[in-house]
C-alpha positions, 0 to 999 in steps of 0.5 A: 782684949790683950794684944800680947796674948793674941800675938802669942796665940796666932803662931801657937795655934797656927803650928797646930793647924797641921794636926787638925788637917791630918785628923780631917784628911785621914778620917775622911779618907778612910771614912769615905771607903767605909761609907761606900761599903756601908751604903751598899750594905744598906741597899742590899736585899740580904738581911746579913748585909742590910741589918748590920749596916743599918745598926752601924748607921743607927748607933753612930748617928744617934749618939754624940761623937764625944761619947763615941770618942770617950768609949773608944779611948777610955773604954778600950782600957777595960779590955786591955788584956783581950786587945793585947792578946790579939796585938791591938792594944798598941793602937788603942793606947794611943790617943791619935789612933782612937781619935782617927778611929772615932772620927772615921766611924762617925763620918762613915755612918753619916756619909753612907746615908749621903751616898745611899741617897745619891745612889737611890736618886739615879734614874732607872732609865739610865740603868736600863739603858746601860743594861741594853748596851751590854753592861754587867752589874759592876760596869753599871756601878762604875760607869753610871750609878756611882758617878751620878750618885756622887754628883748628887751627893757632893753638896751633902758631902761638902757639909759633912766635910765642914762638920768634920773640921769642926768635930776634930776639936773634940780630939783635944778632950783625949789629949791631942794638941790640935788647934782647940787643944792649944787654945785650951793650953793658952787660955789656962796659962793666962786665965783669959779664954777670950783672945785665944778662942777668937784666934782658934775660931778664926782659923776654923772659919778660914779653913771652912771657907777654903773648903766651901770654895773647893767644894763649889768648884768641884760641884761645877766641874762634876756637873760639866763632866756628868752632863 
């Protein structure tokens, strides 16, 4: 093990940590709102809402994220003229936008099923009690269904957050210099992949350890609120 490579790898990969954090946070933010919409579509009795939502979930859960990312980044170039005509090529030519879009769509599909399961777990008796109190459908969703559904979905969503942290490493395949991208650069420079990959793996491990603690605290806090 080369100590000099380790000494160079630690600050270099640490500088790329904000890129990884940005990929995770932005994708999770937009992906969550997308997931809520898709989950409600899946639960709808109307086929115009249910079938497209089901198709979206099926496609993005049944294909590898790497292929999705490649299709968006490399495949969008096949439609450059069409995208340019509607002013979207400016975004699709940027690897950062393509990475965020692919990560958002992927986590949106997985999270929608987590939320859907949480909604289905809400007791019918609680909903009937809310109706008896004069709540309309929107009030029932805001005050009863969604808070309780999120309480049930939180452990599963915590796993999705951890998976998203690891999934961001694929962004390096489309030229984004996140922690994995920096690791690859150092490994190719010194022809020694072992040292930088250990450092990069340690950063991912530490990041997910912190997330696990935060999710655990959120579960305890949410359990007290919803009792």
